[in-house]
Steps between C-alpha positions, in 0.01 A plus 500: 500500500270565203209374708580756771509784247171388348339475845617854585367632169163336554481630858584857392246509218186507720639786711561715193175395333301637797608859428216701348509834324209708628590819309797599284746769610495820297782722374507873439770677301621851582804647328805291585314267738241228522308401815328169564236458770187309590443149391373245746599137554368226727611151593853613580526344847814590694751467217685826424368671188682782321425740218760661273452776243730566204465802271647599161463813292647766275730799536432799273766754405523845346766594246699818568683653203856581611529786248168661588391460866152630409448199271358224723288229339352175629700185434346266244572172678410414860763287675433200723521614863657290776230285651409490866427206730354498849627276773269204564231647728340269757122484467329484839320162525394535865130538407406133475730438202378805306728771366467831319785656302625819666597803293838430336661772285800453269685763295696473176822700465685667214753293311853630444474805273451372144670638192338775295476254211310235703251764618449621142658845518620669183348269244750315281783747539671726749407292805815630669338845511243383756493407867214320670316578821248280679149647487287222649475144621185302431416166662321295233490137617481318832500140619372388840581153635356331810703216650422257780800330659708606197255343251339733246124493551381790284652746254340800329627716214391865478534753217451873544169588336375142535282339764590600858467134598738391226515158343538183709809331357542215749338263586 
């Protein structure tokens, strides 16, 4: 049985090794979203290839003073937003085993409303005198993974303000 597994592993390796990265996909950040697109691969053959984008970011809040509705100040502490994840998107390999990543956009969402204390309202005292209101969501990080037949071929990490082509993490 071990011989069969080894033979399958050896047979699969050349198919995966033939995949070439011609150009890296790029990501753009805009508010609560990130969009990946571009990137070009060859040597894919007829095996299904998918791309999947995940995004994380921050939620920012304002502090409203319950005793003085005119007193609204920014919260001191951003809160981790709920990340977003695309479905695996099939990459079209009908062009002689070549594929380009289509535009895939993913949004982050607000977490459950945090406490005034966790947002940094009211300093060290009187945090019960404040309520919080969401002011913005900001996507800050993204990860894009390309898989062939369920096997991870490539993975990039992106940071808002960093290179649009990110950092190749795998292989």
